[in-house]
C-alpha positions, 0 to 999 in steps of 0.5 A: 082754121083748126082748133088751137090753144093760145096763151095770153098775157094780160093786165088788170087793175084791182077795183071794188067793181070786180070781186077778184079774178076767179068766176063766182056766182052772183059776182062780177069778176075779171074772168067774167069780163074776159069771157064776155069779150071773147064770146062777143068777138066770136073766139069762144061759144061754150066756155066749158068746151073752150078749155078756158083757164086762168093761171093764177087767182087773185082776190078783190082789189089785187092788180096784175101786170103779167097774169095769164089765161088760155083757151081753145079757138078756131079763130086766129087771135087779134089782140086789139079786137078783143081789147076793143070791148074790154074796159081800159083797166083790163087788157091783153098785151102778148100771146103765143100758140101752145099745145092743145093739152097745155095747162097754163096753171100747172106748167108755170115755173114760178109766179112773181108778185110785188107788194107796195107799201109806204116807207115810214123812215122813223118807225121801221127797222129795215135790217130786221125786215130783211132778216125776216124776208131771208128766213122766208126763203126755202121750203117751209110750212106756211100754214100760219102765213095763209088763210086757213080754210081747209085743214087738209090742205097741203101748206108746204111751199118752196119760196124762191125769193123774198126781198124788199127794196126802198124806192123813195117813200115806198117799200117794194117787196118781191116774192117768187114761188111756183105756187102760193097759198091763199093770202100768203103774200099779204100775210107774210108782208103783214108780219114782216112789217110787224117785225120792222115796227117792233110789234113782234121780235125775230123769234116770234116771226120764226114761231110762225113756221110751226104749224102746230101753233095757230096764230090768227091775224089780219093780212096786209091790204090787198090794194098793194099787191100786184101779180107781176109775172108768170114765168114759163121758162123756155117752153113759151115764147110770147109775141108782144102786140105793139098796139096792145102794149101801147094801149096798156102803157097809155092807160098806166100813164094816164092814171099815173098823171091823174094820181099825181094831180090828186096827190098835189091837190090834197097836199095843197089842201092840207098844207096851205094856209086858209085865210 
């Protein structure tokens, strides 16, 4: 088979064992695990020559359901062959062929993230939090909603969606944009929650759009963040691999049942009388 570029959708669960998604010296990352699997199964040899590219980077403990990577190979991909050497917490579930010069990072129309946190009914003003979400939508300078590592970095972004919904005892945030800054979502969530708790008022929140004002604070926990999807519009038509999708669904179901059990166990320990 002649050299072709393939694009893949994959998931991973954030873990302390992986230092984020992007390759880094002296650390094990999600990219390292993927590359090792591709090399082991003969899809790539020299990684630089393969044009291996991940479309979005995430920090340590962040998870993904619909992240994307691509590479060039002369071997027709068999997803379950690659999945067979990946840990269960990482898996490929869909793919398609794209042009050799296709850049999965820059051709994305938008990235969709979700953030999950607990809903404390008595202490959060949901109406004010929704106002803060609405204010985030559109074109703004998000310097104060990002990890400021480079003063020369362009920090104006178009936020297509910022919303929240209540799901039982949880709040689920949704954010969509073509591109996000480092820690942008976690910092937006942190400040939206502060509005809801009354730590800051709505005007204080709006002050964050002023790049001349440097405001230092901690982002929300990375564990609640999920890279939900990367959308390419009509330019990409993915084929979902049935067995690979079943592998993903089964793993999620197993972990869900495990944590339901653990939740019940700790509930009993906390609330049942001892004696």
